[in-house]
N, C-alpha and C positions, 0 to 999 in steps of 0.2 A: 422358383420352386413354386407350386401350387399344391398345397394340401387342405382337406376338408376333414374337421371333426365333427360327428353327429353324436349328439347326446339324447339317447332314447328314455326321456324323462316321464313323470307322472300325469303331466297335463298336455306335453305334446313331444314333439321332435324338434329339436334345435341344431341347427346347422351353422359353423363356423366356417368360411372359405379364407384362408389365408396367403396373402401373395406377397413373399416377405413382409414386408411393416404394415401392409394395408390389410385390414379384416372386412369382410361383409358377411353379416348374421342376419338370418331370417328363421322363424319359428311357424310349425304348422301344429295344429291341434291333431291329436291323433284320430278323431273321428273323421276329422277331413280328409283324411289321407286315404279312407274307405271309398273316397268318390275320384281321386284325382291321383294322377302319377308323381312320385316324389323327384324320379328323375327328372321330369317336365319342369316341375319348380328349379330342380337345381341348374336346368340349363337357361334359364330366365337370368342368372348370376354369373356363371362362367360355362365355358365350352366344355364338354366331357371329355373332350381329346385332350385338354391342354392340364387336366388334374395329373398330378403325380403319385398322390398317396392319400387315400382315406382311411381315417381311424374311424372305427365303427364299434357303437356299445348296444347289447340286446340284453333285455331282463336281466335275468339273477347272474348271466357270465358262469355259471357254477359247473359247467361241462368242459371247462378248457382251464390250463395252468399255466399258459403263456400267452404273449401276444402272439397270433399267428396268422400266417396270411388266409385270407376268407377261404380259398379253393380245401385248406388244409382241415377246416372246422366242420365238425358232423352236428346234426342237429341244432344247427344255428349256436352252438357253443353254450347249450343248457340241458340239463339233465332232464326237466322237464318242464313245461309252459304252466303247469298247476302248481300253486303258491301262494305268496304275499303279495296282492293289490288287485286291479281292476284290469282285464281283458278287453280290449277293444279291437287289436288286429292291426293297427296301423304301424306299430313298429315291425310287426313278421312282414307286411309288405313291403317297408322301406328296404329290409335286410335282403328279401328274394330278389327285389329289383337291381340292387346293387350287385349283388352274385350274379347275376344273370348278366348285368354288362360288362364285366370283366375289366373294369375300370381296378387299378391295382387297390386294392382293401387289405388292412388287418384287423383282426378282432381283438379287443382288448377284453381280457377275464375279469368276473366279479372277484371278491376275496372272501375265500371259502378255505376248507382243510387242505385244498390240493396246494394252495399257494406258500410256498417253502420260506418265504420270506415273514412269512408272519411268525412270530414268538409260538414256540409250539403250546405254551400254555391257553393261548386263544385260541390255537386249532382244537387242542382239547375239548374247550370250552363251548364254543358254537359252529356249528357246521356251517355256517355263510356269516359276514360280517357286513359287505357292502356290495351293492350292484355295480358294474364297471364304469360307470359314468362318475364316480368317487375317485377312482384312480386317475380320471381326467382332471377333476378339479384339486386334487392333490398335487398332480404333477403342476398345472398352472401355479398354485400358491408357490410350490418349490422354486418353479422358474423365475415368477414375477419378484418375490422377496429374496430371493437366494438361501432360503431356509432349508438347513438339512435336518433339522431337530423341531418340531411343533407338533400341537393339537390343532386339526380340524374339523369344523363343526359345520354340517350343512344342513341349515333350517329351513324347511319348506314345508311341503304338503308331508313329507316325514323328516325325521331328523336321524342323521346317521353322523358319528364321531370318530376321528381316526387317529390315531397316534403314529405320525412318521419320526422316526429316530436314527441317527446315523445315516441318514438320505434313502432309508427304507421303511417301506410299511410294517409297522410293529404289532397292532392289533387295532381293536375298538369295538365301538357297540353298534350293532345294527338296527335297524327301524323296529323291527317286532320284539327288543329285548330291553331296549334303554329309555331315552327320553320322548316325551310328545312331539309330534308333526302336527300340521294341522289337522290333516285328514287321518292318517297313521299312527298307531302307538303299540306299546306293549299291552298284552292281554290280560285282566286282573282276574282277581277271584270272582266277582261278579260274572264276569263275561264265561269265564270257565265253567259255571254251573249254566249259562245259557247254552253252551256249547254242547254240553253233557246232555240237556234236556231237550236238544234238538230245535231250540227257538232260533238259533241262527247258526253259520258255518263259522269255522275257525278263519277263514279268509273274510268273512263277511264283520267279523268282530275285531279283526285287526283294521280293516278298511274304516272302522268308524271309532277306534280308539283313540285317535286324538283328540286335540282340543274342542272338536266338535261336539263330543259327548257331552262336555261342560256347556258349550256356549249352546246348545239345543238347535243350531241352526245349519242342520246337514242340508244341502241342497245339491251336492255334486263336485267335481273337481273344478268345472267351471268359473262359479262364484263363490264358494263358500268362504275363500280367504279373505275376499275383500269385504265380504259381510260381516266376518267378525270383527275385520281391523276397523271398519268404518263406525262399527257399534260399541268401540270398545269404551268411549267416552260416555255413552248413553245409557248404556245396557249393563246391568251388574254380571250376568253370566259371560258375557263376551270379554269383561274387564277379567275376571276369573280366570276365564280360558287363556288369555294371554298370558296372565302373570303366573298359571302353572305352569305352562309351557318355560317361560322364562327361567322358573325354579329348577324345572327337570333339565334341562339344557345346562345348566350352570352346574348342576349338580353333577351330570356327565362329564362335563369338560374337566371338573375338580378331580375326579376319579382317575383321570388318565395322568394328568400335570405330576404327580410325584414320580413316575416311570422316568420321566426327564430329569437330570443334572438341573440344579436349580438356577443356573445362569444359563440354562438353553430354553428356560420354560416359555413358551409363547403361545397365542392362541391366535388363528385365523378363521374368521365366520366366513359362510359362503350362502348362497341361496336366497330366494326371494324375501324369507324371514329374516334370515341372519343380517343381511344388509339394509334393513329398512330403517329409514330416518324420520320418516314423516307419515302419519300423524304420530306413531311412538316410534322413540329411538330404541331399536332392540341391542344395539351394540353397547350403548350406554347402561341399559339395564341390568345386561348381563355381567356388564364391568363392577356392578354393584355387589356381585357375589364372588367374582372373579380375581385374583390378586394380581396377576401376570398381565403383560401389556396385551392389547388387543388389536390384531390388524383385519380391516376389512376386503374380500376380496370380492369388487363389484363385476359385474357385465355376466354374460353367459358362461360362465367358467367352466361348466362341463364341456361344451362345444369347442371353447377357446384351448381348452388342455387338451383334447383329443386333437386339434390342430398341429399343437406343440409337439405333441408325442409324435406325430406322423413326420413332421418336419427334422425332428432329432434321429427319427429311424432312418431317413434317406441319407442323414447326415453320418451313420452311423453307429450309431448308439444302439447297444443290445441289450441293455438291462434299464427298467425305467421303474425307478423307487423299490428296485429289488426283484422285481418281477422279470422274468427272462424274455428275450424278443427272439422270435425266428422268423429270420424273413431274408 
């Protein structure tokens, strides 16, 4: 059985090809995909005819409320491409190439008001909680560690923290309402004023509301993260930026943990920042503020989780962390 998971992330498109216990992972920058065919790249690693199922994520995923075959998905599974984050077009090209290829594919939804497994209070509070790859990451954590109850915090260009309770996604905080990421973060009073005075759009504000605003090193997706980390020990702004991220993420995690029974409280960290050990040990630093045990989900967890979802769908599973599968 060969399955493929595709993570449509901020900095690029990551692919995991899973052939039983063997995994092949490759990543392409979104800007690269404007010049090359995704399927041509995929063919370098696997024969397209041998793929049994692809699990695909795309953008906000707020136009569907189930995991659906791609032929049943309208408008690529989104209400609108307008929203939070930088638009390059690579992910759109990947989606369209896969749809036209007729390779069996399912599309994973994001977490939004239409997802019925979410607690009704979170659905009332927030129109959107997470993009589709966070479902894949949560599923990987669930499968790898065997947990049915945990808080997952995915920390990278943005930070999204989710609560999984009794094997279902219960709620969480999206990047634009909670903790800081490297690039993205919640909009504060100063930014609201700048938006109202038309100095900046809301999306531009969100895209620079992460710790880049503290580090004063914004250079774009490609190198900002590395610059801030590299200068942590020598630049006061970079040190303050990372320390602020650690505090905000810890606060977000601690706000969700009380929704779990005390003996079921555990935390899983994912993402390029959440799993960082050198030169700054992020899990250890977060542990200073979080009382419960912390586990770390290494690797390209969104793509791996997608491949696992596809594999379990082929085995007959029709519910992924509370999200219905129609296949």
